[in-house]
BAVEX-151184 format. One record per atom (N, C-alpha, C, O): x, y, z. Coordinates in pm, whole numbers, plus 32768, in hexadecimal, padded with zeros to 4 digits. Layout:
<recs>
XYZ
...
</recs>
This chain:
<recs>
A488D9057CC1
A417D8F37D1B
A427D86E7D64
A456D80B7D2B
A400D86E7DE1
A40CD7F67E36
A381D7C07E56
A320D80B7E65
A379D73B7E60
A2FCD6F77E84
A2D5D7207F12
A32AD71F7F6B
A256D7437F28
A22AD7687FAF
A22CD6F38012
A226D709808B
A235D6787FDF
A235D6048037
A2C3D5CE8049
A2F3D5C280B9
A306D5AE7FD9
A388D5697FDB
A400D5C97FDC
A46FD5A17FFD
A3E7D6447FB7
A452D6A97FA7
A4B0D6877F33
A51ED6BE7F2A
A486D62D7EDA
A4D0D6087E62
A4B9D6737DF9
A450D6B37DF9
A518D6877DA0
A503D6E47D31
A493D6B27CD7
A491D63D7CB0
A436D70B7CB6
A3C9D6E77C5C
A3FCD6E57BCD
A455D7317BA8
A3C2D68D7B7D
A3E3D6847AF1
A36DD6B47A9E
A2FBD6B37ACD
A389D6DD7A23
A31FD70D79CB
A2EBD69C7975
A334D642794E
A26AD6A37957
A22AD6407901
A1AED67E78C2
A17DD6E578EE
A17ED63D785B
A0FFD663781E
A099D5FD784E
A0A8D5857839
A031D62F788E
9FCAD5DC78CB
9F44D6087892
9F14D67478B2
9F08D5B4783D
9E8CD5D877F8
9E96D66277B8
9E48D6BD77D7
9EF6D6707760
9F0FD6EA7713
9F2BD764776A
9F19D7D5773E
9F58D74D77E4
9F73D7BA7842
9FFFD7A9787B
A024D73D78AA
A04DD8137875
A0D1D80F78B1
A0C6D8157948
A091D875797F
A0F7D7AD798D
A0F2D7A77A1F
A17CD7837A54
A1D6D75D7A08
A18AD78E7AD4
A201D75D7B19
A1D5D6E77B6E
A168D6E97BA7
A229D6817B77
A206D60C7BC7
A27FD5DE7C17
A2F2D5FB7BF6
A261D5967C80
A2CAD55E7CD5
A2E6D4CF7CA6
A28BD47C7CA4
A362D4B07C81
A381D4287C54
A37BD3C27CC6
A375D3497CAC
A37CD3EF7D43
A377D3927DB4
A2E8D3707DDF
A2C2D2FB7DE1
A299D3D77E00
A212D3BD7E32
A1A6D3C97DC5
A132D3A87DDD
A1CCD3F87D4F
A172D40A7CDB
A104D4717CF3
A099D46B7CB6
A11FD4D07D4D
A0C3D5417D5D
A0CFD59D7CE5
A134D59C7C9F
A067D5EE7CCE
A063D6487C5B
A050D6D97C87
9FFFD6F57CE0
A09AD7347C49
A08CD7C37C62
A051D8047BE5
A08BD7FD7B79
9FDDD8447BF7
9F9AD88C7B8C
9FA1D9217BAA
9F7CD94C7C17
9FD0D96F7B4B
9FCCDA017B59
9F3CDA327B4B
9EE0D9E27B38
9F2ADAB37B53
9EA5DAF17B49
9E5DDABF7ACB
9E94DAC37A5E
9DE2DA917ADB
9D88DA627A71
9DB5D9E27A2B
9D6ED9B179D3
9E27D9AA7A4F
9E56D9327A0A
9E09D8B47A31
9DFCD85879E1
9DD6D8B07AAC
9D87D83B7AD5
9D09D8317A7F
9CE9D7C57A4F
9CC3D8A07A6C
9C4AD89F7A18
9C6DD87A7988
9C23D8317947
9CDDD8AB7958
9D0AD88B78D0
9D21D7F578C1
9CF9D7BA785C
9D60D7B67923
9D79D726791D
9CF8D6D6792A
9CE6D67178E6
9C9CD7047981
9C19D6C2798E
9BD0D6C27909
9B99D65C78DF
9BCFD73478C8
9B89D7417848
9BCAD6ED77DB
9B85D6B47786
9C4ED6E477DD
9C93D692777A
9C7BD5FD7793
9C75D5AE7735
9C6CD5D77810
9C52D54B7834
9BCAD51F7801
9BBCD4B077CD
9B65D574780F
9ADED55177E5
9A9AD5CD77AE
9A72D62677FA
9A8DD5D4772B
9A52D64A76E9
99C4D6647718
9997D6D67714
997CD5FC7743
98F3D60E7772
98EBD65377FA
987ED6727829
995ED66A7839
9960D6B078BA
997BD74578A9
997BD78F790C
9992D773782E
99B6D8007817
9951D8607854
9978D8C8788B
98D4D842784A
986CD89E787A
9862D89F7912
982CD8FD794B
9896D8387954
988BD82B79E5
9904D86F7A24
9969D82D7A40
98FAD8F07A3C
996BD93D7A6E
996CD93F7B06
990CD9697B46
99DAD9107B3E
99EFD9157BCF
9A5CD97C7BE7
9ACED96C7BBC
9A38D9E67C2C
9A99DA4C7C4D
9AAFDA477CE4
9A58DA6E7D31
9B23DA177D0C
9B3FDA097D9B
9B3CDA8E7DE4
9B30DA907E5F
9B46DAFD7D9C
9B50DB817DDB
9ACDDBCD7DD8
9AC5DC397E13
9A66DB9B7D95
99EFDBEA7D79
9984DBE57DE5
9957DC4E7E14
995ADB6F7E0D
98E5DB5E7E62
990ADB657EF6
9934DB017F30
98FCDBDA7F32
9925DBEE7FBD
98D5DB99801E
9909DB738087
9858DB7B7FFE
9803DB2D8057
983BDAA0806A
9839DA6A80D8
986CDA657FFD
989FD9DC8002
9937D9D6800B
9971D9698004
9977DA468019
9A08DA4D801B
9A38DA3580AA
9A41DA9280F9
9A57D9B680CA
9A83D991814F
9B1BD987814F
9B54D92E8110
9B5AD9E28196
9BEBD9EB8197
9C1FD9C58221
9BE7D9E98288
9C8DD97A821F
9CD3D95E829C
9D69D9658281
9D96D9448213
9DB5D99082E4
9E45D99A82CE
9E81D90F82B6
9E58D8AD82F5
9EE0D90A825C
9F23D88C823E
9FB1D88C8271
9FE0D8EE82AB
9FF5D81C825C
A07FD8108289
A0E1D8188214
A15BD8168228
A0ACD822819B
A100D8248124
A121D8B380FD
A0DDD9118124
A18CD8C080AE
A1BAD942807F
A1AED9487FE7
A1CCD8E67FA3
A181D9B87FB3
A171D9CB7F23
A1F8D9BA7EDD
A25BD9F87F04
A1FDD9647E76
A27BD9527E2F
A2A7D9CE7DE3
A31DD9DE7DC5
A248DA257DC3
A267DA9C7D74
A289DB147DCD
A2F2DB527DBD
A230DB337E2C
A23FDBAC7E80
A28ADB937F02
A2BDDBF07F41
A291DB137F2C
A2CEDAED7FAB
A27CDB1F8022
A2B1DB2E8091
A1FBDB3A800C
A1A0DB628077
A14CDAE8809E
A144DA888051
A10DDAEA8115
A0BCDA77813E
A048DA5E80DE
A008DABC80AF
A02DD9DF80C3
9FB8D9B98076
9F42D9A780D5
9F55D987814B
9ECBD9BD80A3
9E52D9AA80F1
9E04D93480B8
9E02D91F803F
9DC4D8E88111
9D73D87980E5
9CE6D8AA80CA
9CAAD8F1811A
9CB1D8828055
9C2ED8AF8028
9BE0D8367FF6
9C16D7E27FAE
9B61D82E801C
9B09D7C57FE6
9AF0D7E57F54
9AD5D8587F30
9AF9D77F7EFF
9ADFD7917E71
9A49D78D7E5B
9A0BD7227E5B
9A0ED8037E48
997ED8127E32
9933D7D17EA6
9951D7F07F1A
98D3D77A7E8C
9883D73A7EF4
98B4D6AD7F11
986ED6607F52
992AD68B7EE2
995ED6037EF2
99A6D5F67F78
99B2D6567FC4
99D6D57E7F92
9A28D5658007
9ABDD5727FE7
9B12D555803B
9ADCD59C7F6D
9B67D5A87F40
9BA0D62C7F75
9B65D6967F62
9C12D6237FB5
9C56D6997FE8
9CD3D6B07F94
9D27D6577F86
9CDFD7287F5D
9D55D74C7F0F
9DA0D7BB7F58
9D68D7FE7FAE
9E1CD7CE7F34
9E6ED8367F71
9E7DD8A87F0E
9EA5D8927E9B
9E5ED9227F3A
9E63D9957EE0
9EB9DA037F1D
9EC9DA0D7F97
9EF0DA557EC5
9F41DAC77EEF
9EECDB457EE3
9EB0DB607E7B
9EE7DB907F4D
9E99DC0B7F4F
9ED6DC787EF7
9E8DDCD07EC8
9F58DC737EDF
9F9ADCDC7E91
9F95DCC27DFB
9F65DD157DAF
9FC7DC4E7DD0
9FD0DC337D40
9F5ADBE47D0B
9F4FDBCF7C92
9F01DBB67D64
9E8ADB687D41
9EAEDAE47CFE
9E5FDAAE7CAF
9F23DAB07D1C
9F4ADA2C7CED
9F07D9C17D43
9ED8D9DE7DB1
9F04D9477D0F
9EC3D8D87D56
9F20D85F7D58
9F57D8377CF2
9F30D8257DCF
9F7DD7AA7DDE
9F1CD7377DF1
9EC3D73D7E46
9F2ED6CC7DA1
9EDFD6537DB0
9F3BD5E17DD7
9FA1D5C97D96
9F17D59B7E41
9F62D5237E66
9F42D4B67E00
9EE3D4C17DB2
9F92D44F7E01
9F81D3DF7DA4
9EF1D3AA7DA9
9EBBD38F7E14
9EB4D39D7D34
9E2DD3657D29
9DBCD3C97D36
9D49D3A97D18
9DDAD4437D64
9D6ED4A57D77
9D33D4D67CF4
9CBCD4F57CEF
9D82D4DE7C8A
9D4BD5087C09
9CE3D4A37BDA
9C78D4CA7BAA
9CFFD4237BE8
9C9FD3BB7BC1
9C1FD3C87C14
9BB1D3BB7BDF
9C2DD3E17C96
9BB8D3F17CED
9B66D46B7CC2
9AEBD4677CC5
9BA9D4D67C9C
9B63D54F7C6E
9B13D5317BF0
9AA0D5597BE5
9B50D4EB7B91
9B0AD4C97B15
9A92D4707B33
9A26D4857AFA
9AA2D40F7B8B
9A31D3B97BB0
99C1D40A7BF1
994BD3F57BD4
99E5D4677C47
9983D4BF7C86
993AD5137C1D
98C0D51F7C20
9986D54C7BC1
994AD5A07B59
98ECD54F7AFF
9883D5817AD6
9911D4D37AE1
98B9D47D7A91
9834D4667ADA
97CAD4707A9D
983BD4487B5B
97C0D4337BA9
976FD4B37BB1
96F4D4B17BA2
97B2D5237BC7
976BD5A27BD0
972BD5C67B4A
96BAD5F87B47
9773D5AD7ADD
973DD5C87A57
96BDD5797A43
9658D5B07A18
96C0D4F87A63
964AD4A47A53
95D6D4D77AA9
9565D4DF7A7B
95F3D4F97B27
958AD52C7B7F
954FD5AD7B4A
94D5D5BB7B3F
95A7D60C7B27
9578D68D7AF4
9520D67C7A79
94B8D6BD7A6C
954AD6247A20
9500D61379A4
947BD5CE79B9
9417D5F4797D
9478D56A7A0E
93FCD51F7A22
9398D5697A7B
931FD55C7A68
93C9D5B37ADA
936FD5F27B3A
9353D6867B1E
92EDD6BB7B49
93ABD6C67AD9
939BD7567AC2
93B0D7797A2E
93E6D7E37A10
9386D72279D2
93AED7387948
9376D7B57909
93BBD7F478B9
92FED7DC7929
92C8D85878EF
9314D8D07928
9339D92B78DE
932AD8CF79AA
9375D93C79EB
9404D94379B5
9436D9AF7997
9445D8CE79A8
94CED8CB7976
94D6D8FE78E8
9530D94B78C5
9479D8D37895
9478D8FE7809
9462D99677FF
94A5D9D977B1
9405D9CA784D
93EADA5A784E
9465DAA8787F
9489DB107846
94A4DA7578E7
951BDAB7791E
958CDAB978B8
95CEDB1F78A6
95A3DA497875
960DDA44780F
95EDDA9F7799
9647DADC775F
956DDAAA7776
9546DB057709
9560DB967731
9592DBE476E0
953FDBBA77AD
9558DC4277DC
95EDDC6277DF
9616DCD377C4
963EDBFF7801
96CEDC167808
970CDC31777F
977BDC657777
96C5DC0E7715
96F8DC2F768F
970BDCC67685
976ADCF57646
96B1DD1076C2
96B5DDA276B9
96F5DDE57731
9729DE547726
96F3DDA277A5
9725DDE3781E
9795DD967862
97CBDDC578C6
97B8DD20782F
9817DCC97872
98A5DCFF7879
98C9DD5E7833
98F4DCC278CF
997DDCF078E2
99DBDCCA7871
9A46DD067861
99B4DC657821
9A0CDC3877B5
99EBDC817733
9988DCCA772B
9A3EDC6B76D0
9A28DCA6764C
99A6DC717611
9979DC047633
9969DCBF75B9
98E9DC9E757B
98ECDC12753F
9891DBC27555
9954DBF374F4
995EDB7274B0
9964DAFF7515
992ADA9674FE
99ABDB137584
99B3DAAC75EC
992CDA97762E
9906DA25764B
98E3DB047646
985FDAFA7685
97FCDAB27629
97ABDA627657
9802DACE75A7
97ADDA877547
97D0D9F47547
9777D99F7544
984FD9D6754A
987CD94A754E
9848D90575CC
981CD89275C5
984DD949763F
9818D91176BB
9783D8F476AF
9754D88976D6
9739D9537678
96A8D9437666
968AD8CA760E
9633D87A762F
96D2D8BC75A0
96BCD84B7545
96E2D7C67587
96A2D760756F
9749D7C875DB
9770D74E7623
9701D7237683
96E0D6AD768C
96C6D78476CA
9659D7657726
95E1D73176D8
95A1D6D07702
95C2D76F7669
9552D7447615
9567D6B475E5
950AD66475E8
95DFD69475BB
9600D60C758C
95F1D5A775FD
95B5D53D75EB
9627D5C97671
961FD56E76E3
958ED55B770E
9565D4EB772D
9541D5C67710
94B4D5BC7734
946BD55F76D4
9417D50F76FD
948BD56A7655
944DD51375F1
946BD4817610
9411D42D760D
94E8D461762D
950ED3D8764E
94C9D3A876CD
9497D33876D2
94C6D3FC7734
9487D3D677B2
93F1D3C177A0
93B8D36677DA
93B2D415774F
9323D4097736
9305D38476F2
92A5D3407715
9357D35F7691
9344D2E17649
934FD26A76A8
9302D20B769F
93AFD2707705
93C1D2037764
9351D20077CB
9321D19577EF
9329D27577FB
92C6D27D7865
9238D2617831
91E6D2297878
921CD28977B6
9196D27A777D
919DD23776F3
9183D279768E
91C1D1B876EC
91D2D1787669
9151D1717618
9156D17D759D
90DFD15D7658
9060D154760F
903FD1D975CC
901AD1DC7557
904BD2467616
9030D2CB75DE
9093D2E8756D
906DD3217507
910FD2C37580
9175D2DB7519
9153D2907498
9160D2C6742B
9127D21274A7
9102D1C5742F
908BD20473E8
9087D20B736D
9028D2347437
8FB2D27373FB
8FD9D2F373AF
8FA7D30C7341
9032D34273EB
905FD3BD73A9
90A8D39D7327
9095D3E172C2
90FCD336732B
9146D31172B3
90EBD2E07241
9111D2E971CC
9075D2AE7263
9017D27C71FD
8FC1D2EC71C0
8F7DD2D6715C
8FC4D36171FB
8F75D3D071C6
8FA7D3F6713B
901ED3ED711E
8F4AD42070E4
8F75D44A705D
8FC9D4C97066
8FB4D51F70BC
9027D4D1700B
9080D547700B
905CD5A56F9E
909BD60E6F8F
</recs>
């Protein structure tokens, strides 16, 4: 496989417990289908419940033709906005692989951290209900969905303690 930017041969590496290909010159990363989400989840376990599917939401799926070529299929890559962020990633329409330029993975993680905080603080009841429903109807295995629900519950607990320290102290003083 060749780098879509440098045309250098890509090398294999393990990146956050995920097998990826990378360019030794420009340090871009090639993720096969679902590997980007796998690396995001390995980077921060608290992000597991926050699923971003670049192919799912047609309303927010802004596609524009790119100048890069898929290292796997050799077909043109398309530029896609990553969720509601300003981050643009390159994706292959055929193999659903994703190319990230140097530093874009870090930007994605930072975006997800901010989104996680926003979702939890502003929509915590809705988020908790949604994660609970996904235990029974979600796209992942039952055990993974339960794990996601528990992660959201844990994070909500931490956020509640920080946001409402007086109420948290009063609750902790209640008899058990």
